[in-house]
PDB file of N, CA, C, O and CB in Angstrom:
ATOM      1  N   MET A   1     -13.154  26.143  -9.298  1.00  0.00           N
ATOM      2  CA  MET A   1     -12.925  26.978 -10.434  1.00  0.00           C
ATOM      3  C   MET A   1     -14.149  27.400 -11.130  1.00  0.00           C
ATOM      4  O   MET A   1     -14.984  26.538 -11.406  1.00  0.00           O
ATOM      5  CB  MET A   1     -12.073  26.321 -11.355  1.00  0.00           C
ATOM      6  N   PHE A   2     -14.362  28.703 -11.462  1.00  0.00           N
ATOM      7  CA  PHE A   2     -15.568  29.145 -12.114  1.00  0.00           C
ATOM      8  C   PHE A   2     -15.185  29.841 -13.371  1.00  0.00           C
ATOM      9  O   PHE A   2     -14.030  30.250 -13.493  1.00  0.00           O
ATOM     10  CB  PHE A   2     -16.400  30.048 -11.217  1.00  0.00           C
ATOM     11  N   HIS A   3     -16.083  30.012 -14.338  1.00  0.00           N
ATOM     12  CA  HIS A   3     -15.988  30.834 -15.468  1.00  0.00           C
ATOM     13  C   HIS A   3     -17.230  31.674 -15.413  1.00  0.00           C
ATOM     14  O   HIS A   3     -18.341  31.201 -15.170  1.00  0.00           O
ATOM     15  CB  HIS A   3     -15.842  30.031 -16.782  1.00  0.00           C
ATOM     16  N   THR A   4     -16.987  32.978 -15.657  1.00  0.00           N
ATOM     17  CA  THR A   4     -18.113  33.945 -15.792  1.00  0.00           C
ATOM     18  C   THR A   4     -18.357  34.125 -17.143  1.00  0.00           C
ATOM     19  O   THR A   4     -17.463  34.495 -17.904  1.00  0.00           O
ATOM     20  CB  THR A   4     -17.874  35.263 -15.158  1.00  0.00           C
ATOM     21  N   VAL A   5     -19.648  33.863 -17.560  1.00  0.00           N
ATOM     22  CA  VAL A   5     -20.172  33.951 -18.962  1.00  0.00           C
ATOM     23  C   VAL A   5     -20.010  35.423 -19.468  1.00  0.00           C
ATOM     24  O   VAL A   5     -20.401  36.389 -18.814  1.00  0.00           O
ATOM     25  CB  VAL A   5     -21.733  33.493 -19.028  1.00  0.00           C
ATOM     26  N   LYS A   6     -19.400  35.510 -20.690  1.00  0.00           N
ATOM     27  CA  LYS A   6     -19.230  36.791 -21.322  1.00  0.00           C
ATOM     28  C   LYS A   6     -20.114  36.661 -22.613  1.00  0.00           C
ATOM     29  O   LYS A   6     -20.587  35.597 -23.012  1.00  0.00           O
ATOM     30  CB  LYS A   6     -17.643  37.134 -21.631  1.00  0.00           C
ATOM     31  N   SER A   7     -20.270  37.839 -23.188  1.00  0.00           N
ATOM     32  CA  SER A   7     -21.078  37.960 -24.461  1.00  0.00           C
ATOM     33  C   SER A   7     -20.413  37.102 -25.492  1.00  0.00           C
ATOM     34  O   SER A   7     -19.200  37.210 -25.673  1.00  0.00           O
ATOM     35  CB  SER A   7     -21.189  39.471 -24.984  1.00  0.00           C
ATOM     36  N   GLY A   8     -21.194  36.192 -26.230  1.00  0.00           N
ATOM     37  CA  GLY A   8     -20.659  35.401 -27.278  1.00  0.00           C
ATOM     38  C   GLY A   8     -20.218  34.002 -26.729  1.00  0.00           C
ATOM     39  O   GLY A   8     -19.903  33.111 -27.517  1.00  0.00           O
ATOM     40  N   ASP A   9     -20.198  33.811 -25.353  1.00  0.00           N
ATOM     41  CA  ASP A   9     -19.834  32.426 -24.904  1.00  0.00           C
ATOM     42  C   ASP A   9     -20.876  31.436 -25.185  1.00  0.00           C
ATOM     43  O   ASP A   9     -22.054  31.788 -25.249  1.00  0.00           O
ATOM     44  CB  ASP A   9     -19.548  32.387 -23.445  1.00  0.00           C
ATOM     45  N   THR A  10     -20.517  30.223 -25.357  1.00  0.00           N
ATOM     46  CA  THR A  10     -21.372  28.991 -25.441  1.00  0.00           C
ATOM     47  C   THR A  10     -20.790  27.916 -24.590  1.00  0.00           C
ATOM     48  O   THR A  10     -19.587  27.922 -24.333  1.00  0.00           O
ATOM     49  CB  THR A  10     -21.509  28.478 -26.902  1.00  0.00           C
ATOM     50  N   LEU A  11     -21.604  26.979 -24.134  1.00  0.00           N
ATOM     51  CA  LEU A  11     -21.029  25.925 -23.315  1.00  0.00           C
ATOM     52  C   LEU A  11     -19.920  25.213 -24.033  1.00  0.00           C
ATOM     53  O   LEU A  11     -18.941  24.787 -23.419  1.00  0.00           O
ATOM     54  CB  LEU A  11     -22.084  24.940 -22.905  1.00  0.00           C
ATOM     55  N   TRP A  12     -20.071  25.081 -25.360  1.00  0.00           N
ATOM     56  CA  TRP A  12     -18.944  24.403 -26.126  1.00  0.00           C
ATOM     57  C   TRP A  12     -17.790  25.186 -26.116  1.00  0.00           C
ATOM     58  O   TRP A  12     -16.720  24.609 -25.926  1.00  0.00           O
ATOM     59  CB  TRP A  12     -19.273  24.116 -27.538  1.00  0.00           C
ATOM     60  N   LYS A  13     -17.808  26.483 -26.297  1.00  0.00           N
ATOM     61  CA  LYS A  13     -16.591  27.355 -26.169  1.00  0.00           C
ATOM     62  C   LYS A  13     -15.947  27.355 -24.757  1.00  0.00           C
ATOM     63  O   LYS A  13     -14.728  27.341 -24.582  1.00  0.00           O
ATOM     64  CB  LYS A  13     -16.965  28.803 -26.533  1.00  0.00           C
ATOM     65  N   ILE A  14     -16.785  27.371 -23.860  1.00  0.00           N
ATOM     66  CA  ILE A  14     -16.286  27.418 -22.481  1.00  0.00           C
ATOM     67  C   ILE A  14     -15.564  26.008 -22.164  1.00  0.00           C
ATOM     68  O   ILE A  14     -14.443  25.964 -21.657  1.00  0.00           O
ATOM     69  CB  ILE A  14     -17.534  27.719 -21.439  1.00  0.00           C
ATOM     70  N   ALA A  15     -16.318  24.846 -22.513  1.00  0.00           N
ATOM     71  CA  ALA A  15     -15.643  23.591 -22.347  1.00  0.00           C
ATOM     72  C   ALA A  15     -14.296  23.367 -23.042  1.00  0.00           C
ATOM     73  O   ALA A  15     -13.333  22.811 -22.512  1.00  0.00           O
ATOM     74  CB  ALA A  15     -16.517  22.595 -22.775  1.00  0.00           C
ATOM     75  N   HIS A  16     -14.334  23.887 -24.353  1.00  0.00           N
ATOM     76  CA  HIS A  16     -13.102  23.839 -25.184  1.00  0.00           C
ATOM     77  C   HIS A  16     -11.956  24.661 -24.534  1.00  0.00           C
ATOM     78  O   HIS A  16     -10.809  24.214 -24.507  1.00  0.00           O
ATOM     79  CB  HIS A  16     -13.402  24.389 -26.630  1.00  0.00           C
ATOM     80  N   HIS A  17     -12.256  25.768 -24.056  1.00  0.00           N
ATOM     81  CA  HIS A  17     -11.300  26.662 -23.462  1.00  0.00           C
ATOM     82  C   HIS A  17     -10.657  25.996 -22.144  1.00  0.00           C
ATOM     83  O   HIS A  17      -9.476  26.178 -21.847  1.00  0.00           O
ATOM     84  CB  HIS A  17     -12.023  28.041 -23.130  1.00  0.00           C
ATOM     85  N   HIS A  18     -11.473  25.268 -21.438  1.00  0.00           N
ATOM     86  CA  HIS A  18     -11.011  24.704 -20.153  1.00  0.00           C
ATOM     87  C   HIS A  18     -10.721  23.171 -20.336  1.00  0.00           C
ATOM     88  O   HIS A  18     -10.573  22.444 -19.353  1.00  0.00           O
ATOM     89  CB  HIS A  18     -12.113  24.945 -19.008  1.00  0.00           C
ATOM     90  N   HIS A  19     -10.642  22.689 -21.659  1.00  0.00           N
ATOM     91  CA  HIS A  19     -10.162  21.262 -21.892  1.00  0.00           C
ATOM     92  C   HIS A  19     -11.057  20.274 -21.264  1.00  0.00           C
ATOM     93  O   HIS A  19     -10.577  19.317 -20.656  1.00  0.00           O
ATOM     94  CB  HIS A  19      -8.749  21.040 -21.344  1.00  0.00           C
ATOM     95  N   THR A  20     -12.342  20.449 -21.374  1.00  0.00           N
ATOM     96  CA  THR A  20     -13.246  19.557 -20.798  1.00  0.00           C
ATOM     97  C   THR A  20     -14.449  19.386 -21.813  1.00  0.00           C
ATOM     98  O   THR A  20     -14.346  19.830 -22.956  1.00  0.00           O
ATOM     99  CB  THR A  20     -13.695  20.081 -19.386  1.00  0.00           C
ATOM    100  N   SER A  21     -15.588  18.738 -21.383  1.00  0.00           N
ATOM    101  CA  SER A  21     -16.696  18.510 -22.222  1.00  0.00           C
ATOM    102  C   SER A  21     -17.921  19.339 -21.829  1.00  0.00           C
ATOM    103  O   SER A  21     -18.019  19.813 -20.697  1.00  0.00           O
ATOM    104  CB  SER A  21     -17.016  17.080 -22.213  1.00  0.00           C
ATOM    105  N   VAL A  22     -18.866  19.512 -22.786  1.00  0.00           N
ATOM    106  CA  VAL A  22     -20.180  20.041 -22.362  1.00  0.00           C
ATOM    107  C   VAL A  22     -20.832  19.234 -21.338  1.00  0.00           C
ATOM    108  O   VAL A  22     -21.390  19.752 -20.370  1.00  0.00           O
ATOM    109  CB  VAL A  22     -21.089  20.156 -23.493  1.00  0.00           C
ATOM    110  N   HIS A  23     -20.773  17.933 -21.539  1.00  0.00           N
ATOM    111  CA  HIS A  23     -21.377  16.971 -20.635  1.00  0.00           C
ATOM    112  C   HIS A  23     -20.872  17.177 -19.158  1.00  0.00           C
ATOM    113  O   HIS A  23     -21.629  17.242 -18.189  1.00  0.00           O
ATOM    114  CB  HIS A  23     -21.057  15.526 -21.131  1.00  0.00           C
ATOM    115  N   HIS A  24     -19.534  17.271 -19.108  1.00  0.00           N
ATOM    116  CA  HIS A  24     -18.933  17.523 -17.755  1.00  0.00           C
ATOM    117  C   HIS A  24     -19.459  18.847 -17.129  1.00  0.00           C
ATOM    118  O   HIS A  24     -19.781  18.862 -15.941  1.00  0.00           O
ATOM    119  CB  HIS A  24     -17.355  17.584 -17.865  1.00  0.00           C
ATOM    120  N   LEU A  25     -19.556  19.999 -17.936  1.00  0.00           N
ATOM    121  CA  LEU A  25     -20.143  21.173 -17.431  1.00  0.00           C
ATOM    122  C   LEU A  25     -21.579  21.062 -17.057  1.00  0.00           C
ATOM    123  O   LEU A  25     -21.952  21.678 -16.059  1.00  0.00           O
ATOM    124  CB  LEU A  25     -19.989  22.194 -18.366  1.00  0.00           C
ATOM    125  N   LEU A  26     -22.423  20.354 -17.733  1.00  0.00           N
ATOM    126  CA  LEU A  26     -23.731  20.161 -17.344  1.00  0.00           C
ATOM    127  C   LEU A  26     -23.865  19.293 -16.081  1.00  0.00           C
ATOM    128  O   LEU A  26     -24.795  19.476 -15.295  1.00  0.00           O
ATOM    129  CB  LEU A  26     -24.456  19.588 -18.453  1.00  0.00           C
ATOM    130  N   HIS A  27     -22.951  18.369 -15.896  1.00  0.00           N
ATOM    131  CA  HIS A  27     -22.954  17.511 -14.709  1.00  0.00           C
ATOM    132  C   HIS A  27     -22.564  18.374 -13.521  1.00  0.00           C
ATOM    133  O   HIS A  27     -23.136  18.203 -12.444  1.00  0.00           O
ATOM    134  CB  HIS A  27     -21.976  16.286 -14.870  1.00  0.00           C
ATOM    135  N   LYS A  28     -21.578  19.330 -13.672  1.00  0.00           N
ATOM    136  CA  LYS A  28     -21.085  20.201 -12.561  1.00  0.00           C
ATOM    137  C   LYS A  28     -22.088  21.312 -12.266  1.00  0.00           C
ATOM    138  O   LYS A  28     -21.971  21.955 -11.222  1.00  0.00           O
ATOM    139  CB  LYS A  28     -19.693  20.830 -12.917  1.00  0.00           C
ATOM    140  N   ASN A  29     -23.096  21.579 -13.154  1.00  0.00           N
ATOM    141  CA  ASN A  29     -23.992  22.737 -13.056  1.00  0.00           C
ATOM    142  C   ASN A  29     -25.408  22.235 -13.345  1.00  0.00           C
ATOM    143  O   ASN A  29     -25.940  22.538 -14.413  1.00  0.00           O
ATOM    144  CB  ASN A  29     -23.570  23.898 -14.063  1.00  0.00           C
ATOM    145  N   PRO A  30     -26.030  21.498 -12.459  1.00  0.00           N
ATOM    146  CA  PRO A  30     -27.310  20.961 -12.571  1.00  0.00           C
ATOM    147  C   PRO A  30     -28.446  21.985 -12.800  1.00  0.00           C
ATOM    148  O   PRO A  30     -29.520  21.665 -13.308  1.00  0.00           O
ATOM    149  CB  PRO A  30     -27.561  20.198 -11.392  1.00  0.00           C
ATOM    150  N   SER A  31     -28.151  23.199 -12.405  1.00  0.00           N
ATOM    151  CA  SER A  31     -29.085  24.269 -12.633  1.00  0.00           C
ATOM    152  C   SER A  31     -29.220  24.674 -14.096  1.00  0.00           C
ATOM    153  O   SER A  31     -30.191  25.354 -14.429  1.00  0.00           O
ATOM    154  CB  SER A  31     -28.685  25.436 -11.835  1.00  0.00           C
ATOM    155  N   ILE A  32     -28.394  24.335 -14.904  1.00  0.00           N
ATOM    156  CA  ILE A  32     -28.428  24.576 -16.342  1.00  0.00           C
ATOM    157  C   ILE A  32     -29.361  23.555 -16.996  1.00  0.00           C
ATOM    158  O   ILE A  32     -28.914  22.438 -17.258  1.00  0.00           O
ATOM    159  CB  ILE A  32     -26.996  24.497 -16.957  1.00  0.00           C
ATOM    160  N   LYS A  33     -30.607  23.864 -17.269  1.00  0.00           N
ATOM    161  CA  LYS A  33     -31.595  22.902 -17.790  1.00  0.00           C
ATOM    162  C   LYS A  33     -31.580  22.794 -19.305  1.00  0.00           C
ATOM    163  O   LYS A  33     -31.890  21.769 -19.911  1.00  0.00           O
ATOM    164  CB  LYS A  33     -32.982  23.291 -17.337  1.00  0.00           C
ATOM    165  N   ASN A  34     -31.154  24.056 -19.928  1.00  0.00           N
ATOM    166  CA  ASN A  34     -31.047  24.074 -21.247  1.00  0.00           C
ATOM    167  C   ASN A  34     -29.635  24.372 -21.763  1.00  0.00           C
ATOM    168  O   ASN A  34     -29.239  25.522 -21.576  1.00  0.00           O
ATOM    169  CB  ASN A  34     -31.973  24.978 -21.722  1.00  0.00           C
ATOM    170  N   PRO A  35     -28.835  23.535 -22.367  1.00  0.00           N
ATOM    171  CA  PRO A  35     -27.492  23.814 -22.614  1.00  0.00           C
ATOM    172  C   PRO A  35     -27.328  24.974 -23.641  1.00  0.00           C
ATOM    173  O   PRO A  35     -26.255  25.570 -23.742  1.00  0.00           O
ATOM    174  CB  PRO A  35     -26.819  22.566 -23.080  1.00  0.00           C
ATOM    175  N   ASP A  36     -28.334  25.256 -24.344  1.00  0.00           N
ATOM    176  CA  ASP A  36     -28.307  26.378 -25.385  1.00  0.00           C
ATOM    177  C   ASP A  36     -28.622  27.663 -24.844  1.00  0.00           C
ATOM    178  O   ASP A  36     -28.576  28.662 -25.562  1.00  0.00           O
ATOM    179  CB  ASP A  36     -29.255  26.138 -26.497  1.00  0.00           C
ATOM    180  N   LEU A  37     -28.983  27.730 -23.474  1.00  0.00           N
ATOM    181  CA  LEU A  37     -29.372  29.051 -22.894  1.00  0.00           C
ATOM    182  C   LEU A  37     -28.480  29.235 -21.568  1.00  0.00           C
ATOM    183  O   LEU A  37     -28.727  28.670 -20.503  1.00  0.00           O
ATOM    184  CB  LEU A  37     -31.035  29.100 -22.553  1.00  0.00           C
ATOM    185  N   ILE A  38     -27.443  30.082 -21.789  1.00  0.00           N
ATOM    186  CA  ILE A  38     -26.787  30.572 -20.653  1.00  0.00           C
ATOM    187  C   ILE A  38     -26.717  32.120 -20.767  1.00  0.00           C
ATOM    188  O   ILE A  38     -26.967  32.698 -21.825  1.00  0.00           O
ATOM    189  CB  ILE A  38     -25.396  29.922 -20.517  1.00  0.00           C
ATOM    190  N   TYR A  39     -26.387  32.716 -19.698  1.00  0.00           N
ATOM    191  CA  TYR A  39     -26.624  34.204 -19.585  1.00  0.00           C
ATOM    192  C   TYR A  39     -25.313  34.903 -19.218  1.00  0.00           C
ATOM    193  O   TYR A  39     -24.523  34.375 -18.435  1.00  0.00           O
ATOM    194  CB  TYR A  39     -27.738  34.534 -18.487  1.00  0.00           C
ATOM    195  N   VAL A  40     -25.086  36.085 -19.782  1.00  0.00           N
ATOM    196  CA  VAL A  40     -23.893  36.906 -19.515  1.00  0.00           C
ATOM    197  C   VAL A  40     -23.905  37.199 -18.015  1.00  0.00           C
ATOM    198  O   VAL A  40     -24.932  37.617 -17.481  1.00  0.00           O
ATOM    199  CB  VAL A  40     -23.882  38.259 -20.382  1.00  0.00           C
ATOM    200  N   GLY A  41     -22.834  36.996 -17.361  1.00  0.00           N
ATOM    201  CA  GLY A  41     -22.688  37.222 -15.958  1.00  0.00           C
ATOM    202  C   GLY A  41     -22.938  35.916 -15.081  1.00  0.00           C
ATOM    203  O   GLY A  41     -22.713  35.872 -13.872  1.00  0.00           O
ATOM    204  N   GLN A  42     -23.403  34.916 -15.796  1.00  0.00           N
ATOM    205  CA  GLN A  42     -23.685  33.591 -15.060  1.00  0.00           C
ATOM    206  C   GLN A  42     -22.337  33.017 -14.704  1.00  0.00           C
ATOM    207  O   GLN A  42     -21.403  33.098 -15.502  1.00  0.00           O
ATOM    208  CB  GLN A  42     -24.545  32.513 -15.970  1.00  0.00           C
ATOM    209  N   ARG A  43     -22.209  32.430 -13.509  1.00  0.00           N
ATOM    210  CA  ARG A  43     -21.017  31.755 -13.116  1.00  0.00           C
ATOM    211  C   ARG A  43     -21.144  30.256 -13.379  1.00  0.00           C
ATOM    212  O   ARG A  43     -22.088  29.644 -12.881  1.00  0.00           O
ATOM    213  CB  ARG A  43     -20.717  32.028 -11.659  1.00  0.00           C
ATOM    214  N   ILE A  44     -20.205  29.614 -14.166  1.00  0.00           N
ATOM    215  CA  ILE A  44     -20.336  28.251 -14.486  1.00  0.00           C
ATOM    216  C   ILE A  44     -19.144  27.546 -13.672  1.00  0.00           C
ATOM    217  O   ILE A  44     -17.978  27.930 -13.772  1.00  0.00           O
ATOM    218  CB  ILE A  44     -20.276  28.018 -16.110  1.00  0.00           C
ATOM    219  N   LYS A  45     -19.517  26.559 -12.917  1.00  0.00           N
ATOM    220  CA  LYS A  45     -18.569  25.687 -12.189  1.00  0.00           C
ATOM    221  C   LYS A  45     -17.796  24.896 -13.264  1.00  0.00           C
ATOM    222  O   LYS A  45     -18.418  24.312 -14.151  1.00  0.00           O
ATOM    223  CB  LYS A  45     -19.329  24.698 -11.150  1.00  0.00           C
ATOM    224  N   ILE A  46     -16.434  24.867 -13.198  1.00  0.00           N
ATOM    225  CA  ILE A  46     -15.668  24.166 -14.156  1.00  0.00           C
ATOM    226  C   ILE A  46     -15.163  22.823 -13.475  1.00  0.00           C
ATOM    227  O   ILE A  46     -15.271  21.749 -14.065  1.00  0.00           O
ATOM    228  CB  ILE A  46     -14.480  25.079 -14.676  1.00  0.00           C
ATOM    229  N   HIS A  47     -14.661  22.918 -12.335  1.00  0.00           N
ATOM    230  CA  HIS A  47     -14.012  21.783 -11.482  1.00  0.00           C
ATOM    231  C   HIS A  47     -14.638  21.650 -10.204  1.00  0.00           C
ATOM    232  O   HIS A  47     -14.243  20.797  -9.408  1.00  0.00           O
ATOM    233  CB  HIS A  47     -12.525  22.005 -11.225  1.00  0.00           C
TER     234      HIS A  47
END
């Protein structure tokens, strides 16, 4: 399952929406080096 980043999204908001943690998202997406820097259109792996 993936989430496509939209304007205004943060990792915290995405994690909250999918009932998981920012730590989990970072573990599933090792290409994210800075959790404060995600891009509109970026696909984030959730599970």
